[in-house]
C-alpha positions as CSV (number, residue, x, y, z in Angstrom):
1,X,0.3,-0.1,-0.3
2,X,1.4,3.2,-1.3
3,X,2.2,5.9,2.0
4,X,-0.2,8.6,2.2
5,X,1.3,11.7,0.4
6,X,1.6,14.0,3.3
7,X,4.1,11.1,4.6
8,X,6.2,11.5,1.4
9,X,6.6,15.3,2.1
10,X,7.1,14.5,5.8
11,X,10.1,12.2,4.5
12,X,11.3,14.5,1.8
13,X,12.1,17.6,4.3
14,X,13.4,15.0,6.7
15,X,15.8,14.2,4.6
16,X,16.8,17.5,3.3
17,X,17.1,18.6,7.1
18,X,19.0,15.5,7.9
19,X,21.4,15.8,5.2
20,X,22.1,19.8,5.6
21,X,20.5,20.7,2.1
22,X,18.2,22.8,4.4
23,X,20.3,24.7,6.5
24,X,19.6,25.2,10.5
25,X,17.7,28.1,10.9
26,X,16.2,28.3,7.4
27,X,12.7,29.3,7.4
28,X,10.1,26.9,5.8
29,X,7.3,28.1,3.6
30,X,4.0,29.3,5.4
31,X,1.3,26.6,5.9
32,X,-0.6,28.1,2.9
33,X,2.5,28.6,0.9
34,X,3.0,24.8,1.2
35,X,-0.2,23.6,0.5
36,X,-0.4,26.0,-2.8
37,X,3.3,24.5,-3.9
38,X,2.0,21.0,-3.6
39,X,-1.5,21.1,-3.9
40,X,-2.4,19.7,-0.5
41,X,-4.8,20.9,2.0
42,X,-3.6,23.6,4.8
43,X,-5.1,21.2,7.1
44,X,-2.7,18.3,5.7
45,X,0.2,21.2,5.4
46,X,0.0,21.7,9.3
47,X,-0.1,18.3,10.0
48,X,3.3,17.7,7.9
49,X,4.9,20.5,10.3
50,X,3.2,19.0,13.2
51,X,5.1,15.5,12.5
52,X,8.4,17.2,11.6
53,X,8.0,19.1,15.1
54,X,7.3,16.2,16.6
55,X,10.4,14.2,15.1
56,X,12.5,17.5,16.6
57,X,13.6,18.6,13.2
58,X,11.7,22.1,13.1
59,X,10.2,24.3,15.5
60,X,7.0,26.4,15.0
61,X,7.2,29.9,16.7
62,X,3.8,31.9,16.7
63,X,4.0,34.8,14.2
64,X,7.3,34.2,13.1
65,X,7.0,30.8,11.1
66,X,8.7,27.4,10.8
67,X,12.3,27.1,11.2
68,X,14.7,23.7,10.7
69,X,16.3,23.2,14.1
70,X,20.1,23.1,14.3
71,X,20.6,19.1,15.0
72,X,23.9,19.4,16.2
73,X,22.7,20.3,19.4
74,X,21.9,17.4,21.3
75,X,18.2,16.3,21.9
76,X,17.2,17.0,26.0
77,X,19.9,19.7,26.0
78,X,19.2,21.9,28.7
79,X,16.8,19.2,30.5
80,X,19.4,16.2,30.6
81,X,22.9,17.1,31.6
82,X,25.1,16.3,29.2
83,X,28.8,15.3,29.4
84,X,30.7,18.1,29.0
85,X,34.7,18.1,28.1
86,X,37.0,19.5,30.5
87,X,38.2,22.1,28.8
88,X,34.6,23.0,28.1
89,X,32.7,25.6,30.0
90,X,29.5,24.6,31.3
91,X,26.8,27.5,31.6
92,X,23.8,25.2,31.0
93,X,23.8,23.8,34.7
94,X,24.7,25.1,38.0
95,X,26.7,23.4,40.5
96,X,28.1,26.1,42.7
97,X,30.9,25.2,45.0
98,X,32.8,27.4,47.4
99,X,36.9,26.9,48.3
100,X,36.8,25.2,51.5
101,X,33.7,22.7,51.2
102,X,35.9,19.5,50.8
103,X,37.7,20.5,54.0
104,X,34.1,20.9,55.6
105,X,33.1,17.4,54.2
106,X,36.6,15.9,55.6
107,X,35.4,17.7,59.2
108,X,32.0,16.3,59.1
109,X,33.0,12.7,57.9
110,X,35.4,12.8,61.0
111,X,32.6,14.0,63.6
112,X,29.9,11.4,62.1
113,X,32.5,8.7,62.4
114,X,32.7,9.8,66.0
115,X,29.3,10.0,67.2
116,X,27.8,7.5,69.3
117,X,25.0,6.3,66.9
118,X,26.9,5.4,64.0
119,X,25.9,2.0,63.8
120,X,22.3,3.7,63.1
121,X,23.3,4.9,60.3
122,X,23.7,1.5,58.4
123,X,20.1,0.5,59.1
124,X,17.0,1.3,57.3
125,X,15.5,4.6,58.8
126,X,11.9,6.0,59.0
127,X,10.4,6.7,55.1
128,X,10.1,10.2,55.8
129,X,13.5,10.5,57.9
130,X,14.6,10.4,61.5
131,X,12.9,12.9,64.1
132,X,16.0,14.3,64.9
133,X,16.7,15.1,61.5
134,X,12.9,16.5,60.7
135,X,13.8,18.5,63.8
136,X,16.7,20.0,62.6
137,X,15.1,21.2,59.1
138,X,12.1,22.4,61.1
139,X,14.6,25.0,63.2
140,X,16.4,26.0,59.8
141,X,13.1,26.7,58.2
142,X,12.2,29.0,61.2
143,X,14.9,30.9,60.5
144,X,13.6,31.4,56.8
145,X,10.6,33.1,58.5
146,X,8.4,29.7,58.4
147,X,7.2,28.3,61.5
148,X,6.4,24.3,60.8
149,X,6.1,21.1,62.9
150,X,8.9,18.2,62.4
151,X,5.8,16.1,61.9
152,X,4.8,17.9,58.8
153,X,8.3,17.3,57.0
154,X,9.3,14.5,54.8
155,X,13.1,14.3,54.0
156,X,13.7,13.7,50.4
157,X,16.8,12.7,48.0
158,X,16.9,15.9,46.7
159,X,14.3,19.1,45.7
160,X,13.9,16.9,42.2
161,X,12.9,14.0,44.3
162,X,10.9,15.9,46.7
163,X,8.9,17.3,43.8
164,X,8.2,13.6,42.5
165,X,6.8,12.4,45.6
166,X,4.7,15.4,46.0
167,X,3.4,14.4,42.2
168,X,2.8,11.1,43.3
169,X,0.9,11.6,46.6
170,X,-1.3,14.4,45.4
171,X,-1.9,14.3,41.8
172,X,-3.5,11.8,39.0
173,X,-2.6,11.3,35.4
174,X,-4.8,14.4,33.2
175,X,-4.7,16.5,36.4
176,X,-4.7,20.4,35.1
177,X,-1.7,22.0,36.8
178,X,-0.9,25.8,36.2
179,X,2.6,26.5,35.6
180,X,4.5,29.5,34.5
181,X,5.0,30.3,30.7
182,X,8.6,29.6,31.4
183,X,9.3,27.3,34.4
184,X,11.7,25.0,35.8
185,X,12.5,22.0,33.6
186,X,12.5,19.4,35.9
187,X,8.8,20.0,36.5
188,X,8.0,19.4,32.9
189,X,10.1,16.0,33.1
190,X,7.7,15.0,36.1
191,X,4.7,16.5,34.0
192,X,5.4,14.2,31.2
193,X,6.4,11.1,33.3
194,X,3.0,11.2,35.2
195,X,0.3,12.4,32.3
196,X,-0.4,16.0,33.7
197,X,-1.8,18.7,31.6
198,X,0.5,21.4,32.3
199,X,-1.4,24.9,31.7
200,X,1.2,28.0,30.8
201,X,0.3,31.3,32.8
202,X,1.8,34.3,31.2
203,X,4.4,36.2,32.8
204,X,4.5,40.2,33.8
205,X,8.2,41.6,34.4
206,X,7.9,40.8,37.8
207,X,5.8,37.7,38.3
208,X,2.8,35.5,37.0
209,X,-0.2,37.3,35.4
210,X,-2.9,36.6,38.1
211,X,-5.7,37.8,35.8
212,X,-4.8,35.0,33.3
213,X,-4.7,32.7,36.3
214,X,-7.9,33.4,37.6
215,X,-9.4,33.1,34.4
216,X,-8.0,29.3,33.9
217,X,-9.5,28.5,37.1
218,X,-12.6,29.8,36.3
219,X,-12.7,28.0,32.9
220,X,-10.8,24.6,33.6
221,X,-10.4,22.2,36.9
222,X,-7.0,23.6,37.9
223,X,-5.7,20.5,40.3
224,X,-2.6,22.3,41.4
225,X,-0.8,25.3,40.8
226,X,3.7,25.0,40.6
227,X,5.2,28.2,41.5
228,X,8.5,29.4,42.5
229,X,7.8,32.7,44.2
230,X,11.4,33.6,45.8
231,X,14.0,33.7,43.1
232,X,12.0,32.0,40.0
233,X,14.0,30.0,37.8
234,X,14.7,31.0,34.9
235,X,13.4,34.7,35.4
236,X,14.9,35.6,38.7
237,X,11.8,37.7,40.0
238,X,10.9,37.6,43.7
239,X,7.0,37.6,44.0
240,X,5.5,40.6,46.4
241,X,3.7,40.0,49.5
242,X,0.8,41.4,47.9
243,X,0.9,39.0,44.8
244,X,1.5,36.0,47.2
245,X,-1.8,37.1,48.9
246,X,-3.8,37.0,45.9
247,X,-2.2,33.6,44.6
248,X,-3.3,32.0,48.0
249,X,-6.5,33.8,47.7
250,X,-7.3,32.3,44.1
251,X,-5.8,28.8,45.1
252,X,-8.5,28.6,47.6
253,X,-11.5,29.9,45.5
254,X,-11.0,27.2,43.3
255,X,-9.7,24.5,45.6
256,X,-6.2,24.3,43.9
257,X,-3.3,23.0,45.6
258,X,0.1,24.7,45.7
259,X,3.2,23.3,44.9
260,X,6.1,25.9,46.5
261,X,9.6,25.4,45.0
262,X,11.9,27.2,47.0
263,X,15.1,26.0,45.6
264,X,16.8,29.0,44.9
265,X,15.0,30.8,47.6
266,X,18.1,30.8,50.0
267,X,19.9,33.5,47.8
268,X,17.5,36.0,48.4
269,X,18.0,38.0,51.9
270,X,14.7,39.0,53.4
271,X,12.3,38.0,50.9
272,X,8.7,38.1,51.7
273,X,7.1,34.8,53.9
274,X,6.8,31.5,52.0
275,X,3.5,30.6,50.9
276,X,3.1,27.8,52.8
277,X,3.9,29.7,56.1
278,X,0.4,31.8,55.3
279,X,-1.3,28.5,53.8
280,X,0.2,25.5,55.3
281,X,-3.1,23.5,54.9
282,X,-3.1,24.0,50.8
283,X,0.7,24.4,49.9
284,X,3.4,21.8,49.6
285,X,6.8,23.0,50.1
286,X,9.8,21.4,48.6
287,X,13.7,22.3,49.0
288,X,17.0,21.4,49.4
289,X,20.3,21.6,50.1
290,X,22.2,20.7,46.5
291,X,22.2,24.4,45.7
292,X,23.1,25.8,49.3
293,X,25.3,23.6,50.6
294,X,26.6,20.9,48.0
295,X,24.9,19.4,44.7
296,X,26.4,15.9,45.7
297,X,24.7,15.6,49.0
298,X,21.3,15.2,47.5
299,X,19.4,15.9,50.8
300,X,15.9,17.8,50.3
301,X,12.6,18.0,52.1
302,X,8.7,18.3,51.8
303,X,6.8,20.2,54.4
304,X,2.8,19.2,53.6
305,X,-0.5,19.2,55.0
306,X,-1.2,16.6,57.1
307,X,-3.7,14.9,55.0
308,X,-1.0,14.7,52.3
309,X,1.6,12.7,54.4
310,X,0.4,9.5,54.2
311,X,0.7,9.1,50.6
312,X,3.7,11.4,50.8
313,X,5.1,8.5,52.7
314,X,4.2,5.8,50.2
315,X,5.8,7.8,47.8
316,X,9.2,7.7,49.3
317,X,8.8,4.2,50.5
318,X,8.0,3.0,46.6
319,X,11.4,5.1,45.3
320,X,14.0,5.5,47.5
321,X,12.3,3.6,51.0
322,X,14.4,6.2,52.8
323,X,17.3,9.1,52.0
324,X,20.5,7.9,52.7
325,X,20.9,8.2,56.6
326,X,24.7,9.4,55.9
327,X,24.2,12.4,53.6
328,X,21.2,13.3,55.8
329,X,23.5,13.2,58.8
330,X,26.1,15.5,57.6
331,X,23.4,18.1,56.2
332,X,21.7,18.0,59.4
333,X,24.6,18.4,61.4
334,X,25.8,21.6,59.1
335,X,22.2,22.8,59.3
336,X,22.5,22.4,63.4
337,X,26.2,23.9,64.0
338,X,25.7,27.0,61.6
339,X,27.8,26.0,58.8
340,X,24.8,25.9,56.3
341,X,24.2,29.2,57.1
342,X,27.4,30.4,56.6
343,X,27.5,28.4,53.5
344,X,24.4,30.2,52.2
345,X,25.7,33.4,53.0
346,X,28.7,33.1,50.7
347,X,27.1,31.9,47.7
348,X,24.8,34.7,48.4
349,X,28.2,37.2,47.8
350,X,29.2,34.7,45.2
351,X,26.2,34.9,43.0
352,X,26.2,38.6,43.5
353,X,30.0,38.9,42.3
354,X,28.8,36.6,39.3
355,X,26.0,38.6,38.7
356,X,28.3,42.0,38.7
357,X,30.5,40.2,35.8
358,X,27.6,39.3,34.0
359,X,26.5,42.5,33.7
360,X,29.3,43.9,33.3
361,X,30.7,41.5,30.4
362,X,27.2,41.6,28.4
363,X,26.2,45.4,28.9
364,X,23.9,46.6,26.6
365,X,22.3,43.1,26.1
366,X,18.6,43.1,27.6
367,X,19.3,40.5,30.7
368,X,16.5,39.3,33.0
369,X,17.9,38.7,36.6
370,X,18.3,38.8,40.1
371,X,21.3,40.6,41.5
372,X,21.8,37.6,43.6
373,X,21.0,34.7,41.8
374,X,23.0,32.3,40.1
375,X,21.8,32.1,36.4
376,X,20.5,35.4,34.2
377,X,18.0,35.0,31.1
378,X,19.2,36.6,27.9
379,X,16.1,37.5,25.4
380,X,17.6,37.4,21.7
381,X,16.7,40.0,18.8
382,X,13.5,39.0,16.7
383,X,15.8,37.5,13.9
384,X,18.3,35.6,16.0
385,X,18.0,31.9,16.6
386,X,18.6,30.6,19.9
387,X,19.9,26.8,18.3
388,X,21.9,28.2,15.9
389,X,23.8,30.3,18.9
390,X,23.8,27.4,21.1
391,X,25.5,25.6,18.0
392,X,28.1,28.1,17.4
393,X,28.8,28.5,21.0
394,X,29.3,24.7,21.5
395,X,32.0,24.7,18.7
396,X,33.6,27.2,21.3
397,X,33.6,25.0,23.7
398,X,30.6,26.8,25.8
399,X,27.7,25.1,26.8
400,X,24.3,27.0,27.3
401,X,20.7,26.1,27.5
402,X,17.7,27.7,24.8
403,X,14.5,28.5,26.3
404,X,13.0,25.6,25.0
405,X,13.5,23.4,28.2
406,X,12.0,26.0,30.1
407,X,9.0,26.6,28.1
408,X,5.4,25.2,28.6
409,X,3.5,27.5,26.1
410,X,3.5,26.6,22.3
411,X,5.6,29.6,21.8
412,X,9.2,29.3,22.5
413,X,10.9,32.5,22.7
414,X,14.4,33.1,21.0
415,X,16.5,33.6,24.5
416,X,19.2,31.7,26.3
417,X,19.2,30.8,30.0
418,X,23.0,31.2,31.2
419,X,23.7,29.3,34.6
420,X,26.7,31.2,36.2
421,X,27.5,28.9,39.2
422,X,29.6,26.4,37.7
423,X,33.1,28.0,37.0
424,X,35.5,30.0,38.4
425,X,35.3,33.6,38.1
426,X,37.8,34.9,35.6
427,X,36.8,32.3,33.2
428,X,33.2,33.4,33.8
429,X,34.3,36.7,32.5
430,X,36.1,35.2,29.5
431,X,33.5,33.0,28.7
432,X,30.3,35.9,28.6
433,X,32.6,38.0,26.8
434,X,32.7,35.4,24.2
435,X,29.0,34.9,24.3
436,X,28.5,38.2,24.4
437,X,30.5,38.3,20.9
438,X,28.9,35.6,19.7
439,X,25.4,37.2,19.6
440,X,26.5,40.2,18.4
441,X,28.1,39.0,15.5
442,X,25.1,36.6,14.9
443,X,22.8,39.9,15.0
444,X,24.8,40.8,11.9
445,X,24.2,38.0,9.5
């Protein structure tokens, strides 16, 4: 049986793209132009482009057209952590570290080894963590302006695991979840794995468009709202106290759960109180110590309403049984003796220094960031192609992320997300100088 005609068109385009006859960044004919050229219906032309997009060969941009993707950029770039060569600079992922942290770990291991309860670390732990460790986290949260009982805390294997068990415990396949139009890629991965229906909320200059959120909640059964009110990733804004109050009001009015991701909140000095402090009965608060202490520890936590704790505990049991006791013991020791607070303060200063360098080396470009964050958002000119820039930078041994991993809407903006925390300051400066040069040169093409 002969293949349908639209399939032959798909195959022809795919062959031309993979062979390079259609160059990366090339604009394809409009749907109507393709239909007229090949004598097919417009709806069939739309189907051709939809299949090419599903194959990862083209990207469709609202109001601009359909473009050939750069095939040298690895699939999953910006979502999956790629192996970066030793002589390359990774501006796609953050793993901030400070001088002397290895010595702190050596000392902590000695102290744990000398502790009287060392044998207990070799046994299974309670699924939600030992009571004394949950109490350490509760004291830590009080210093952040959030009073909670240790009984409402579950210890997880990092913030990503905390988000995963939260989804498992509170949501079902097909549930509608409101998210920012640009959001943390790790939550997108979870939504795909658990078949959640993500509804994008447009952003204003300093937070979500709450009119759009309220309209969505009035028309669809929004089961949950995923939000990063304190240091949004990737846009860097901090939600005002008034906006937090409005978000809580909307969630209560429409019966929506709030999932508050506070992974980068430690970088902001004196932010408004967490949503979970004002609405603990409808908010699941998720954070961890990978960014604030060390990425390798993989210790996170969830603060949840009492009715979600039993399914949350089952989700932890089903995935990891318990967070490794040794890493949890080290993290909680540092919470109790002030080491964690010290590291957080040092990293705030480090992030400010890196943002200052970014401001200097990328001067004149339209940066969107927070003065003490470890990342910056770089919108590109209208005629720029982020995948082309990413490929050009990769050839110069610089790894950056496009907007695609962060986008939940049908329109992917042309932008770069630059992680600033994974290289030394001198190399960061020279690398950002190269990024600026590549962006400006691309604008002349």
